[in-house]
KOLBATI-489449 format. One line per field, with one value per residue: residue in three letters; chain; z, x, y of N, C-alpha, C, O in turn. Coordinates in steps of 0.2 Angstrom, whole numbers, plus 5000, padded with zeros to 4 digits. Layout:
// residues N
residu c(Ala; ...)
chaine c(A; ...)
n.pz c(Z; ...)
n.px c(X; ...)
n.py c(Y; ...)
ca.pz c(Z; ...)
ca.px c(X; ...)
ca.py c(Y; ...)
c.pz c(Z; ...)
c.px c(X; ...)
c.py c(Y; ...)
o.pz c(Z; ...)
o.px c(X; ...)
o.py c(Y; ...)
//
This chain:
// residues 243
residu c(Unk; Unk; Unk; Unk; Unk; Unk; Unk; Unk; Unk; Unk; Unk; Unk; Unk; Unk; Unk; Unk; Unk; Unk; Unk; Unk; Unk; Unk; Unk; Unk; Unk; Unk; Unk; Unk; Unk; Unk; Unk; Unk; Unk; Unk; Unk; Unk; Unk; Unk; Unk; Unk; Unk; Unk; Unk; Unk; Unk; Unk; Unk; Unk; Unk; Unk; Unk; Unk; Unk; Unk; Unk; Unk; Unk; Unk; Unk; Unk; Unk; Unk; Unk; Unk; Unk; Unk; Unk; Unk; Unk; Unk; Unk; Unk; Unk; Unk; Unk; Unk; Unk; Unk; Unk; Unk; Unk; Unk; Unk; Unk; Unk; Unk; Unk; Unk; Unk; Unk; Unk; Unk; Unk; Unk; Unk; Unk; Unk; Unk; Unk; Unk; Unk; Unk; Unk; Unk; Unk; Unk; Unk; Unk; Unk; Unk; Unk; Unk; Unk; Unk; Unk; Unk; Unk; Unk; Unk; Unk; Unk; Unk; Unk; Unk; Unk; Unk; Unk; Unk; Unk; Unk; Unk; Unk; Unk; Unk; Unk; Unk; Unk; Unk; Unk; Unk; Unk; Unk; Unk; Unk; Unk; Unk; Unk; Unk; Unk; Unk; Unk; Unk; Unk; Unk; Unk; Unk; Unk; Unk; Unk; Unk; Unk; Unk; Unk; Unk; Unk; Unk; Unk; Unk; Unk; Unk; Unk; Unk; Unk; Unk; Unk; Unk; Unk; Unk; Unk; Unk; Unk; Unk; Unk; Unk; Unk; Unk; Unk; Unk; Unk; Unk; Unk; Unk; Unk; Unk; Unk; Unk; Unk; Unk; Unk; Unk; Unk; Unk; Unk; Unk; Unk; Unk; Unk; Unk; Unk; Unk; Unk; Unk; Unk; Unk; Unk; Unk; Unk; Unk; Unk; Unk; Unk; Unk; Unk; Unk; Unk; Unk; Unk; Unk; Unk; Unk; Unk; Unk; Unk; Unk; Unk; Unk; Unk; Unk; Unk; Unk; Unk; Unk; Unk)
chaine c(A; A; A; A; A; A; A; A; A; A; A; A; A; A; A; A; A; A; A; A; A; A; A; A; A; A; A; A; A; A; A; A; A; A; A; A; A; A; A; A; A; A; A; A; A; A; A; A; A; A; A; A; A; A; A; A; A; A; A; A; A; A; A; A; A; A; A; A; A; A; A; A; A; A; A; A; A; A; A; A; A; A; A; A; A; A; A; A; A; A; A; A; A; A; A; A; A; A; A; A; A; A; A; A; A; A; A; A; A; A; A; A; A; A; A; A; A; A; A; A; A; A; A; A; A; A; A; A; A; A; A; A; A; A; A; A; A; A; A; A; A; A; A; A; A; A; A; A; A; A; A; A; A; A; A; A; A; A; A; A; A; A; A; A; A; A; A; A; A; A; A; A; A; A; A; A; A; A; A; A; A; A; A; A; A; A; A; A; A; A; A; A; A; A; A; A; A; A; A; A; A; A; A; A; A; A; A; A; A; A; A; A; A; A; A; A; A; A; A; A; A; A; A; A; A; A; A; A; A; A; A; A; A; A; A; A; A; A; A; A; A; A; A)
n.pz c(5000; 4996; 5004; 5016; 5018; 5031; 5036; 5043; 5040; 5025; 5026; 5039; 5043; 5034; 5038; 5051; 5048; 5040; 5050; 5059; 5051; 5048; 5061; 5062; 5053; 5058; 5070; 5065; 5060; 5071; 5083; 5084; 5086; 5098; 5106; 5107; 5113; 5126; 5129; 5131; 5142; 5152; 5153; 5160; 5173; 5187; 5183; 5174; 5156; 5147; 5136; 5125; 5122; 5118; 5107; 5098; 5097; 5090; 5077; 5060; 5050; 5038; 5041; 5052; 5047; 5036; 5043; 5054; 5047; 5040; 5050; 5055; 5044; 5043; 5056; 5054; 5043; 5050; 5060; 5053; 5046; 5057; 5063; 5052; 5052; 5065; 5066; 5066; 5054; 5046; 5039; 5035; 5033; 5029; 5036; 5044; 5052; 5048; 5057; 5058; 5063; 5063; 5073; 5075; 5070; 5066; 5066; 5066; 5068; 5063; 5069; 5082; 5089; 5100; 5103; 5097; 5101; 5105; 5116; 5123; 5116; 5111; 5101; 5104; 5104; 5109; 5115; 5117; 5131; 5135; 5135; 5133; 5117; 5108; 5109; 5103; 5099; 5091; 5088; 5077; 5067; 5058; 5067; 5064; 5051; 5054; 5063; 5054; 5044; 5050; 5054; 5041; 5037; 5044; 5057; 5075; 5081; 5095; 5103; 5115; 5129; 5133; 5145; 5154; 5167; 5175; 5178; 5190; 5201; 5203; 5216; 5222; 5230; 5232; 5237; 5229; 5219; 5213; 5217; 5206; 5197; 5203; 5202; 5188; 5186; 5193; 5185; 5173; 5177; 5179; 5167; 5158; 5149; 5139; 5124; 5118; 5129; 5136; 5127; 5128; 5142; 5143; 5135; 5143; 5154; 5149; 5146; 5158; 5160; 5163; 5160; 5156; 5159; 5158; 5168; 5171; 5175; 5183; 5185; 5180; 5182; 5177; 5178; 5165; 5159; 5172; 5183; 5195; 5196; 5200; 5213; 5220; 5226; 5216; 5217; 5221; 5210; 5200; 5204; 5203; 5189; 5185; 5187)
n.px c(5004; 5003; 5012; 5004; 5001; 5000; 4995; 4994; 4979; 4979; 4972; 4973; 4985; 4983; 4970; 4974; 4984; 4977; 4968; 4976; 4980; 4968; 4965; 4975; 4971; 4958; 4962; 4970; 4960; 4952; 4959; 4966; 4954; 4949; 4960; 4959; 4947; 4950; 4960; 4953; 4945; 4955; 4960; 4951; 4952; 4963; 4973; 4988; 4991; 4997; 5011; 5012; 4998; 4994; 5002; 4996; 4983; 4985; 4987; 4983; 4971; 4976; 4989; 4988; 4981; 4988; 5000; 4997; 4991; 5001; 5009; 5000; 5000; 5014; 5014; 5004; 5010; 5021; 5015; 5008; 5018; 5024; 5014; 5013; 5026; 5028; 5018; 5013; 5019; 5015; 5021; 5014; 5017; 5017; 5027; 5034; 5033; 5036; 5039; 5038; 5042; 5046; 5056; 5060; 5063; 5058; 5059; 5049; 5049; 5038; 5039; 5043; 5032; 5018; 5005; 4995; 4988; 4977; 4980; 4973; 4978; 4989; 4998; 5002; 5014; 5017; 5028; 5034; 5026; 5021; 5030; 5035; 5037; 5036; 5029; 5019; 5014; 4998; 4987; 4985; 4982; 4969; 4958; 4950; 4955; 4968; 4967; 4961; 4971; 4982; 4976; 4973; 4986; 4989; 4993; 4993; 4980; 4972; 4957; 4958; 4969; 4978; 4984; 4978; 4973; 4984; 4991; 4997; 4995; 5008; 5017; 5030; 5042; 5035; 5035; 5043; 5050; 5067; 5081; 5086; 5075; 5066; 5071; 5071; 5057; 5053; 5060; 5053; 5040; 5043; 5047; 5036; 5030; 5039; 5041; 5052; 5060; 5051; 5050; 5064; 5065; 5055; 5060; 5071; 5065; 5058; 5068; 5071; 5060; 5048; 5032; 5024; 5011; 5000; 4988; 4976; 4986; 4994; 5006; 5005; 5011; 5017; 5024; 5031; 5024; 5022; 5010; 5000; 5007; 5022; 5025; 5013; 4997; 4985; 4972; 4975; 4982; 4972; 4963; 4971; 4972; 4959; 4959)
n.py c(4994; 5011; 5025; 5035; 5052; 5064; 5079; 5096; 5105; 5115; 5127; 5132; 5140; 5150; 5156; 5160; 5169; 5179; 5183; 5190; 5200; 5206; 5211; 5221; 5230; 5234; 5240; 5250; 5258; 5260; 5263; 5277; 5286; 5280; 5282; 5296; 5298; 5292; 5301; 5313; 5309; 5307; 5319; 5326; 5323; 5321; 5313; 5310; 5311; 5299; 5299; 5291; 5289; 5301; 5302; 5292; 5297; 5308; 5303; 5304; 5296; 5292; 5289; 5280; 5269; 5263; 5260; 5251; 5241; 5236; 5232; 5222; 5213; 5209; 5202; 5193; 5185; 5180; 5172; 5163; 5156; 5151; 5142; 5133; 5127; 5122; 5112; 5095; 5083; 5068; 5053; 5038; 5022; 5004; 4997; 5007; 5023; 5040; 5055; 5072; 5089; 5106; 5107; 5094; 5077; 5060; 5042; 5027; 5011; 4998; 4985; 4988; 4992; 4990; 4995; 5009; 5025; 5039; 5052; 5063; 5078; 5072; 5059; 5043; 5030; 5014; 5002; 4985; 4977; 4989; 4999; 5016; 5022; 5033; 5049; 5062; 5079; 5080; 5087; 5095; 5087; 5079; 5069; 5057; 5054; 5052; 5040; 5032; 5030; 5024; 5012; 5007; 5004; 4994; 4996; 4994; 5000; 5008; 5014; 5019; 5021; 5006; 5004; 5012; 5011; 5009; 5020; 5032; 5046; 5057; 5065; 5076; 5067; 5055; 5038; 5024; 5028; 5030; 5041; 5047; 5045; 5053; 5066; 5067; 5067; 5079; 5088; 5086; 5090; 5104; 5109; 5108; 5116; 5118; 5111; 5105; 5101; 5093; 5082; 5078; 5074; 5065; 5055; 5051; 5046; 5036; 5027; 5022; 5015; 5021; 5028; 5043; 5055; 5069; 5076; 5088; 5097; 5090; 5077; 5060; 5044; 5028; 5012; 5003; 4989; 4984; 4980; 4990; 5002; 5011; 5006; 5007; 5001; 4992; 4997; 5011; 5015; 5015; 5025; 5036; 5037; 5042; 5056)
ca.pz c(5000; 4996; 5010; 5017; 5021; 5035; 5038; 5045; 5034; 5023; 5028; 5046; 5043; 5030; 5042; 5056; 5045; 5038; 5056; 5062; 5046; 5049; 5067; 5061; 5049; 5063; 5075; 5061; 5060; 5078; 5088; 5085; 5089; 5105; 5110; 5108; 5118; 5132; 5131; 5134; 5149; 5157; 5154; 5164; 5179; 5189; 5181; 5168; 5150; 5144; 5130; 5120; 5121; 5114; 5100; 5094; 5096; 5085; 5071; 5056; 5047; 5032; 5044; 5056; 5044; 5033; 5048; 5058; 5043; 5038; 5056; 5055; 5038; 5045; 5061; 5051; 5040; 5055; 5064; 5048; 5045; 5064; 5063; 5047; 5054; 5071; 5065; 5065; 5048; 5047; 5033; 5037; 5029; 5032; 5040; 5048; 5052; 5049; 5059; 5057; 5064; 5062; 5078; 5076; 5065; 5069; 5062; 5071; 5065; 5065; 5074; 5088; 5092; 5102; 5102; 5096; 5103; 5106; 5123; 5123; 5110; 5109; 5098; 5108; 5102; 5115; 5113; 5121; 5138; 5136; 5136; 5129; 5111; 5106; 5110; 5099; 5098; 5085; 5088; 5071; 5062; 5058; 5072; 5061; 5046; 5058; 5065; 5048; 5040; 5054; 5053; 5034; 5036; 5048; 5064; 5081; 5084; 5100; 5104; 5122; 5132; 5136; 5152; 5158; 5174; 5179; 5180; 5197; 5201; 5206; 5219; 5224; 5236; 5233; 5237; 5223; 5214; 5216; 5217; 5199; 5194; 5206; 5199; 5181; 5186; 5195; 5179; 5168; 5179; 5179; 5160; 5154; 5144; 5134; 5121; 5117; 5135; 5137; 5123; 5130; 5148; 5142; 5133; 5148; 5159; 5145; 5146; 5165; 5160; 5166; 5156; 5160; 5155; 5162; 5169; 5175; 5177; 5187; 5182; 5181; 5180; 5178; 5176; 5159; 5160; 5179; 5186; 5201; 5194; 5204; 5219; 5223; 5224; 5210; 5218; 5221; 5203; 5196; 5206; 5200; 5182; 5184; 5187)
ca.px c(5000; 5007; 5012; 4999; 5004; 4995; 4998; 4989; 4975; 4982; 4968; 4974; 4989; 4980; 4965; 4978; 4987; 4972; 4965; 4980; 4980; 4961; 4965; 4979; 4966; 4953; 4966; 4972; 4954; 4948; 4964; 4966; 4948; 4949; 4965; 4957; 4942; 4954; 4964; 4948; 4943; 4960; 4962; 4946; 4954; 4970; 4978; 4992; 4990; 5003; 5014; 5010; 4991; 4993; 5005; 4992; 4977; 4986; 4989; 4978; 4969; 4980; 4995; 4987; 4978; 4994; 5005; 4995; 4989; 5007; 5011; 4996; 5003; 5020; 5013; 5001; 5014; 5025; 5011; 5006; 5024; 5026; 5009; 5015; 5032; 5027; 5013; 5016; 5018; 5016; 5021; 5012; 5019; 5015; 5032; 5036; 5030; 5040; 5036; 5042; 5040; 5051; 5061; 5063; 5060; 5060; 5057; 5047; 5048; 5031; 5040; 5044; 5026; 5013; 4999; 4995; 4982; 4977; 4980; 4971; 4981; 4995; 4998; 5006; 5016; 5019; 5032; 5032; 5025; 5018; 5036; 5034; 5041; 5036; 5023; 5020; 5008; 4995; 4981; 4984; 4979; 4962; 4958; 4948; 4960; 4974; 4966; 4960; 4978; 4986; 4972; 4973; 4992; 4990; 4996; 4988; 4977; 4967; 4954; 4960; 4976; 4977; 4987; 4976; 4972; 4990; 4994; 4995; 4997; 5015; 5019; 5037; 5044; 5031; 5039; 5042; 5055; 5074; 5083; 5087; 5069; 5062; 5074; 5068; 5050; 5053; 5062; 5047; 5035; 5045; 5048; 5031; 5028; 5044; 5040; 5058; 5062; 5047; 5053; 5070; 5065; 5051; 5065; 5075; 5061; 5056; 5074; 5070; 5054; 5043; 5028; 5022; 5006; 4998; 4981; 4974; 4992; 4998; 5009; 5004; 5016; 5017; 5030; 5030; 5024; 5022; 5004; 5001; 5012; 5027; 5025; 5007; 4993; 4981; 4967; 4977; 4984; 4966; 4960; 4975; 4970; 4953; 4960)
ca.py c(5000; 5017; 5028; 5040; 5058; 5067; 5086; 5101; 5108; 5121; 5133; 5134; 5146; 5156; 5159; 5163; 5175; 5183; 5186; 5195; 5206; 5210; 5214; 5227; 5235; 5237; 5244; 5256; 5263; 5262; 5265; 5284; 5288; 5277; 5286; 5303; 5298; 5291; 5307; 5317; 5307; 5308; 5327; 5329; 5320; 5323; 5308; 5312; 5308; 5296; 5302; 5286; 5290; 5307; 5301; 5288; 5301; 5313; 5300; 5304; 5289; 5291; 5286; 5274; 5263; 5259; 5258; 5246; 5236; 5233; 5228; 5216; 5209; 5206; 5198; 5187; 5180; 5176; 5168; 5158; 5152; 5147; 5137; 5128; 5124; 5118; 5107; 5088; 5079; 5061; 5048; 5032; 5016; 4997; 4995; 5012; 5029; 5045; 5061; 5078; 5096; 5111; 5106; 5087; 5072; 5053; 5036; 5022; 5004; 4994; 4980; 4991; 4995; 4986; 4998; 5016; 5028; 5046; 5054; 5070; 5081; 5068; 5053; 5039; 5024; 5010; 4996; 4979; 4978; 4996; 5004; 5022; 5022; 5040; 5054; 5068; 5083; 5078; 5091; 5099; 5082; 5077; 5063; 5052; 5053; 5049; 5033; 5028; 5029; 5019; 5006; 5005; 5002; 4988; 4997; 4991; 5006; 5008; 5020; 5021; 5018; 5000; 5004; 5018; 5009; 5008; 5026; 5035; 5053; 5058; 5071; 5076; 5063; 5049; 5032; 5020; 5030; 5031; 5048; 5049; 5046; 5059; 5072; 5068; 5069; 5086; 5092; 5085; 5095; 5111; 5111; 5105; 5121; 5118; 5105; 5101; 5099; 5087; 5076; 5075; 5071; 5059; 5050; 5048; 5042; 5030; 5023; 5019; 5011; 5025; 5032; 5049; 5059; 5075; 5077; 5094; 5100; 5085; 5071; 5053; 5039; 5021; 5008; 4999; 4981; 4982; 4982; 4993; 5007; 5015; 5004; 5008; 4996; 4993; 5002; 5018; 5017; 5016; 5031; 5041; 5037; 5046; 5063)
c.pz c(5000; 5002; 5010; 5021; 5024; 5037; 5040; 5039; 5032; 5024; 5034; 5046; 5039; 5034; 5048; 5054; 5043; 5044; 5059; 5057; 5047; 5056; 5066; 5057; 5054; 5068; 5071; 5061; 5066; 5083; 5089; 5089; 5097; 5109; 5112; 5113; 5125; 5134; 5134; 5141; 5154; 5158; 5159; 5171; 5181; 5186; 5175; 5162; 5148; 5137; 5124; 5117; 5116; 5107; 5096; 5093; 5091; 5078; 5066; 5053; 5042; 5034; 5048; 5053; 5040; 5038; 5052; 5054; 5041; 5044; 5056; 5050; 5040; 5051; 5058; 5047; 5044; 5058; 5059; 5047; 5052; 5064; 5058; 5049; 5060; 5071; 5063; 5058; 5049; 5040; 5036; 5032; 5033; 5037; 5045; 5047; 5053; 5052; 5059; 5059; 5062; 5066; 5077; 5071; 5068; 5064; 5067; 5067; 5068; 5070; 5081; 5092; 5094; 5101; 5100; 5098; 5104; 5114; 5123; 5116; 5107; 5105; 5101; 5105; 5108; 5112; 5117; 5128; 5140; 5137; 5131; 5123; 5108; 5108; 5107; 5099; 5091; 5084; 5081; 5066; 5063; 5062; 5068; 5055; 5049; 5060; 5059; 5044; 5044; 5054; 5046; 5033; 5041; 5055; 5069; 5084; 5089; 5101; 5111; 5124; 5135; 5143; 5156; 5165; 5178; 5181; 5187; 5197; 5205; 5209; 5222; 5231; 5237; 5233; 5231; 5218; 5217; 5215; 5210; 5195; 5197; 5203; 5192; 5181; 5189; 5189; 5174; 5170; 5178; 5172; 5155; 5149; 5138; 5130; 5119; 5123; 5137; 5134; 5126; 5137; 5148; 5140; 5138; 5153; 5155; 5146; 5153; 5166; 5163; 5160; 5159; 5156; 5160; 5162; 5174; 5178; 5182; 5183; 5184; 5178; 5181; 5175; 5171; 5161; 5167; 5182; 5193; 5201; 5200; 5211; 5223; 5222; 5219; 5211; 5218; 5214; 5199; 5198; 5203; 5192; 5180; 5185; 5181)
c.px c(5004; 5006; 5006; 5002; 4999; 4999; 4992; 4985; 4978; 4978; 4970; 4979; 4986; 4975; 4969; 4981; 4982; 4968; 4969; 4980; 4974; 4962; 4969; 4975; 4961; 4956; 4968; 4966; 4952; 4953; 4964; 4960; 4947; 4954; 4963; 4952; 4945; 4958; 4959; 4946; 4949; 4962; 4956; 4947; 4961; 4975; 4982; 4990; 4996; 5005; 5012; 5003; 4990; 4996; 5000; 4986; 4979; 4987; 4982; 4977; 4974; 4987; 4993; 4985; 4984; 4999; 5003; 4993; 4995; 5010; 5007; 4998; 5009; 5018; 5009; 5005; 5019; 5021; 5009; 5012; 5025; 5021; 5011; 5021; 5032; 5022; 5016; 5014; 5020; 5017; 5020; 5013; 5017; 5021; 5036; 5032; 5036; 5036; 5041; 5039; 5046; 5057; 5064; 5060; 5062; 5057; 5055; 5045; 5041; 5033; 5042; 5038; 5021; 5006; 5000; 4988; 4983; 4977; 4979; 4974; 4987; 4994; 5004; 5008; 5019; 5023; 5030; 5031; 5023; 5024; 5035; 5039; 5041; 5029; 5024; 5013; 5004; 4988; 4980; 4982; 4972; 4962; 4956; 4952; 4966; 4973; 4965; 4967; 4982; 4983; 4974; 4980; 4994; 4993; 4991; 4985; 4972; 4964; 4955; 4967; 4975; 4980; 4984; 4975; 4978; 4994; 4992; 4998; 5004; 5015; 5026; 5038; 5040; 5036; 5038; 5047; 5062; 5075; 5083; 5080; 5065; 5065; 5071; 5061; 5049; 5055; 5056; 5041; 5036; 5045; 5042; 5028; 5033; 5044; 5046; 5061; 5058; 5049; 5059; 5069; 5060; 5055; 5069; 5071; 5059; 5062; 5074; 5064; 5048; 5039; 5025; 5017; 5004; 4991; 4979; 4980; 4996; 5001; 5006; 5009; 5014; 5023; 5028; 5030; 5023; 5015; 5005; 5007; 5016; 5026; 5019; 5003; 4988; 4975; 4969; 4979; 4977; 4963; 4964; 4974; 4964; 4954; 4960)
c.py c(5006; 5021; 5034; 5046; 5062; 5074; 5090; 5104; 5115; 5128; 5136; 5140; 5152; 5160; 5163; 5170; 5181; 5187; 5191; 5201; 5210; 5214; 5221; 5232; 5238; 5241; 5250; 5261; 5265; 5265; 5273; 5287; 5286; 5281; 5293; 5303; 5297; 5297; 5312; 5315; 5308; 5315; 5330; 5326; 5322; 5318; 5311; 5308; 5305; 5298; 5298; 5287; 5296; 5306; 5297; 5293; 5306; 5310; 5301; 5297; 5288; 5288; 5280; 5268; 5259; 5256; 5251; 5240; 5232; 5229; 5221; 5211; 5205; 5200; 5192; 5182; 5176; 5171; 5162; 5153; 5148; 5141; 5131; 5124; 5119; 5112; 5100; 5086; 5072; 5057; 5041; 5026; 5009; 4995; 5000; 5018; 5034; 5051; 5066; 5084; 5100; 5109; 5099; 5083; 5065; 5048; 5031; 5016; 5001; 4989; 4982; 4993; 4990; 4989; 5006; 5019; 5035; 5047; 5061; 5073; 5076; 5061; 5049; 5032; 5020; 5004; 4990; 4980; 4985; 5001; 5010; 5021; 5029; 5043; 5060; 5072; 5082; 5082; 5094; 5094; 5080; 5070; 5057; 5049; 5049; 5042; 5029; 5026; 5024; 5012; 5003; 5002; 4996; 4989; 4996; 4997; 5004; 5014; 5023; 5018; 5011; 4999; 5010; 5017; 5009; 5014; 5029; 5042; 5053; 5065; 5070; 5072; 5057; 5043; 5028; 5022; 5032; 5039; 5051; 5050; 5052; 5065; 5073; 5070; 5076; 5090; 5092; 5090; 5102; 5113; 5109; 5110; 5121; 5111; 5101; 5098; 5093; 5081; 5073; 5071; 5065; 5053; 5047; 5044; 5036; 5025; 5019; 5015; 5014; 5029; 5037; 5052; 5065; 5075; 5083; 5097; 5096; 5080; 5065; 5049; 5032; 5017; 5003; 4992; 4979; 4984; 4985; 4998; 5010; 5013; 5005; 5002; 4997; 4998; 5009; 5020; 5019; 5023; 5037; 5042; 5041; 5053; 5066)
o.pz c(5004; 5006; 5005; 5026; 5022; 5039; 5039; 5034; 5036; 5024; 5036; 5049; 5041; 5035; 5050; 5057; 5045; 5044; 5061; 5060; 5047; 5056; 5069; 5059; 5054; 5069; 5074; 5061; 5067; 5088; 5095; 5093; 5101; 5115; 5117; 5117; 5130; 5140; 5139; 5145; 5159; 5164; 5162; 5176; 5177; 5187; 5171; 5162; 5147; 5133; 5119; 5112; 5112; 5102; 5090; 5087; 5087; 5073; 5068; 5053; 5041; 5031; 5047; 5054; 5041; 5037; 5052; 5055; 5040; 5043; 5058; 5051; 5039; 5051; 5061; 5048; 5044; 5059; 5061; 5047; 5051; 5066; 5060; 5049; 5061; 5075; 5060; 5055; 5051; 5036; 5039; 5027; 5039; 5042; 5049; 5043; 5057; 5049; 5060; 5058; 5060; 5065; 5079; 5068; 5072; 5060; 5072; 5062; 5074; 5075; 5085; 5098; 5089; 5099; 5102; 5097; 5104; 5117; 5123; 5111; 5101; 5107; 5102; 5103; 5111; 5107; 5120; 5131; 5146; 5140; 5125; 5124; 5106; 5108; 5107; 5099; 5086; 5080; 5080; 5060; 5069; 5060; 5068; 5054; 5046; 5058; 5059; 5042; 5041; 5053; 5046; 5029; 5041; 5059; 5068; 5090; 5089; 5100; 5112; 5120; 5140; 5147; 5161; 5169; 5185; 5184; 5189; 5194; 5210; 5207; 5223; 5236; 5242; 5229; 5227; 5213; 5222; 5212; 5209; 5192; 5193; 5202; 5190; 5177; 5186; 5187; 5170; 5166; 5176; 5171; 5149; 5144; 5133; 5133; 5120; 5123; 5140; 5136; 5126; 5138; 5151; 5142; 5138; 5156; 5159; 5146; 5154; 5171; 5166; 5156; 5165; 5149; 5166; 5157; 5179; 5184; 5184; 5178; 5190; 5173; 5185; 5172; 5171; 5163; 5169; 5183; 5196; 5205; 5205; 5216; 5229; 5217; 5217; 5206; 5215; 5212; 5195; 5194; 5201; 5190; 5175; 5183; 5180)
o.px c(5009; 5001; 5004; 5005; 4993; 5004; 4986; 4988; 4980; 4981; 4969; 4977; 4988; 4975; 4967; 4980; 4983; 4967; 4966; 4980; 4974; 4959; 4968; 4975; 4960; 4954; 4968; 4967; 4950; 4951; 4964; 4960; 4945; 4952; 4964; 4951; 4943; 4958; 4961; 4945; 4947; 4963; 4958; 4943; 4965; 4981; 4978; 4988; 5001; 5000; 5010; 5001; 4987; 4994; 4999; 4983; 4974; 4988; 4977; 4981; 4975; 4991; 4997; 4987; 4985; 5002; 5007; 4993; 4996; 5012; 5009; 4998; 5009; 5021; 5010; 5004; 5019; 5024; 5009; 5011; 5027; 5023; 5010; 5021; 5035; 5022; 5021; 5008; 5025; 5013; 5024; 5010; 5016; 5019; 5040; 5028; 5041; 5031; 5047; 5033; 5052; 5063; 5070; 5055; 5067; 5053; 5059; 5041; 5040; 5029; 5042; 5038; 5019; 5002; 5006; 4983; 4988; 4973; 4984; 4971; 4989; 4988; 5009; 5003; 5024; 5020; 5025; 5035; 5022; 5023; 5033; 5045; 5047; 5024; 5030; 5008; 5008; 4984; 4974; 4980; 4970; 4965; 4959; 4953; 4969; 4977; 4967; 4967; 4984; 4986; 4975; 4981; 5000; 4996; 4985; 4986; 4968; 4967; 4953; 4969; 4971; 4978; 4987; 4977; 4978; 4999; 4986; 5003; 5004; 5013; 5029; 5035; 5041; 5040; 5033; 5047; 5062; 5071; 5081; 5079; 5061; 5061; 5070; 5059; 5045; 5051; 5055; 5038; 5032; 5044; 5043; 5025; 5031; 5046; 5046; 5063; 5060; 5049; 5060; 5072; 5062; 5054; 5070; 5074; 5059; 5061; 5077; 5062; 5043; 5042; 5022; 5017; 5006; 4987; 4982; 4980; 5001; 4997; 5005; 5011; 5010; 5027; 5023; 5035; 5023; 5014; 5010; 5011; 5013; 5027; 5019; 5004; 4988; 4974; 4965; 4977; 4977; 4960; 4962; 4974; 4963; 4949; 4961)
o.py c(5007; 5021; 5036; 5046; 5063; 5074; 5089; 5104; 5119; 5133; 5142; 5146; 5157; 5166; 5168; 5175; 5187; 5193; 5196; 5207; 5216; 5219; 5226; 5238; 5244; 5247; 5256; 5267; 5271; 5268; 5275; 5291; 5290; 5282; 5295; 5307; 5300; 5299; 5315; 5320; 5311; 5317; 5335; 5328; 5325; 5320; 5315; 5302; 5309; 5299; 5300; 5287; 5296; 5309; 5299; 5292; 5308; 5314; 5299; 5293; 5282; 5285; 5275; 5262; 5253; 5251; 5246; 5234; 5226; 5223; 5216; 5205; 5199; 5195; 5186; 5176; 5170; 5165; 5156; 5147; 5142; 5136; 5126; 5118; 5114; 5108; 5100; 5087; 5070; 5059; 5038; 5027; 5009; 4992; 4999; 5019; 5034; 5053; 5066; 5085; 5097; 5110; 5099; 5085; 5065; 5049; 5029; 5016; 5001; 4987; 4978; 4995; 4986; 4985; 5009; 5016; 5038; 5043; 5065; 5071; 5078; 5058; 5051; 5028; 5023; 5001; 4990; 4984; 4987; 5006; 5008; 5021; 5032; 5040; 5063; 5069; 5084; 5080; 5097; 5096; 5080; 5065; 5052; 5043; 5044; 5037; 5023; 5020; 5019; 5007; 4997; 4997; 4994; 4985; 4996; 4999; 4999; 5020; 5029; 5014; 5011; 4994; 5011; 5021; 5008; 5014; 5027; 5043; 5050; 5070; 5065; 5073; 5053; 5043; 5029; 5019; 5034; 5042; 5056; 5055; 5055; 5070; 5078; 5074; 5080; 5095; 5097; 5093; 5106; 5119; 5108; 5108; 5124; 5106; 5095; 5092; 5088; 5076; 5067; 5066; 5060; 5047; 5041; 5039; 5031; 5019; 5014; 5013; 5011; 5032; 5036; 5052; 5064; 5075; 5083; 5099; 5099; 5078; 5064; 5050; 5030; 5020; 4999; 4989; 4973; 4990; 4984; 4997; 5011; 5017; 5004; 4999; 5003; 5001; 5013; 5026; 5023; 5026; 5042; 5048; 5044; 5057; 5072)
//
């Protein structure tokens, strides 16, 4: 079967860019009158009028419209390019998957994967015994097309995480983790807003047999292939997965 290419809709960057451009045009028309109104309000009070407000208030439409429209155009182009480069692109084949973003790329062999599923915005590949193989942000891809492509190429797609019940909420100092694992989990929580750092730390955790996910701003962890994750009993792990 021929490879299937999956990527973000071409309309998304266009809509984002056009939205920023339109915002610039609206501001070019509305900002000077708004600044003049605010200047009048402030002049009737003891509060000083900031110089920037007076500068904008004095701008004629012939200046404000082209200046802010141009700023909107530049901002829109930059936002559209960023959206295009950061979005996930997948090439799905019978024997492997290639994934690419502007920051990184990778190759996953079919023989390395036991299951594939969505976890919120992420696409998750698990290896033997549920060991993490790869996790990537896939919210830019159509969910049904993604699942269909993987199924069509014979990948073991699941509609849910087969190890969902083995996750337990982690808090700093919780028993069941050695010092190095605690340090990595602290780092993972501290850098959760940095996509590149998350990929790096998740890889180090996976090398130690730990799978990590985030629920409501908190980390959940399980040990790959070991029921009753991270040294807690099965009942406690199940409660952690419901968060």
